C-alpha positions, 0 to 999 in steps of 0.5 A: 314979555310973556311972563309979564302978560301972564303975571298981569292975568294972574293978578286979575285972577287973584283979585277976582278970587279974593272977592269971591272967597270973601263973599263965600266967607260972608255968606257962611258968617250970615248962615251961621251967625245971622240965620242960626244955621236954619234956612227956614227963616228965609222961606218964612219971613221976607223981612228976614230975607232982606235982613240976611242980604243986608247982613251978608253985604255988610259982612262981605265988606267988613271981611274984605277990609279986614282980610286985605292986608294979611292976604297981600302978605300971604298970597304973594308968598304962596305964588312965588313958593308955588304953594298950590296944595289944598292944605296950604291954602286952607291953613292960609285962609285960617291964618288970614281969618285969625289975623283979621279977627285979631285986628277987628274990635272983637280981638280987642275984647269988645262984646258983639251985639250977636246973641253968641259968646265971643268964643263962638264968634271966633270959631265962626270967623276962623271957619269962614277963613277955611271956607274962603281958603277953600274957595280961593284954592278952587278958583286960583290957588291950585294954579299958584306959581304956574305962570312963572314957568317950570322950576329950574333944577338946582345944579349940584357940583 
């Protein structure tokens, strides 16, 4: 019974971690692609502030939508394999971002309306995946598999 309750608590933790990690990725994409890595735009122009909020919201929903299925595949694997290291979570975040960008129209070779070449957008998306993996690790990835209890030793005969 306790494993069931701990599992349900863990699912809630994973959902919240997913939401916040995709938000962090969207904010990174907004900072890099929309604002051009310059926060002076927000201080100088209130229209840019509203535009960046709108861009971040749209990017958050797009990232959450595109990354959901790869997340559903990778995270249970990491949970049951007890993959709680930072490196594994960063690689998983990059892998989810790579799969998400391949599933997007950008992966089909379509041009973006952003003033950047597609290769720069790919690099920004994969970097956002690493950011999301880091935020996920901070929130719940470092506790992967703990709800399962202590691992049982393998009897060698």
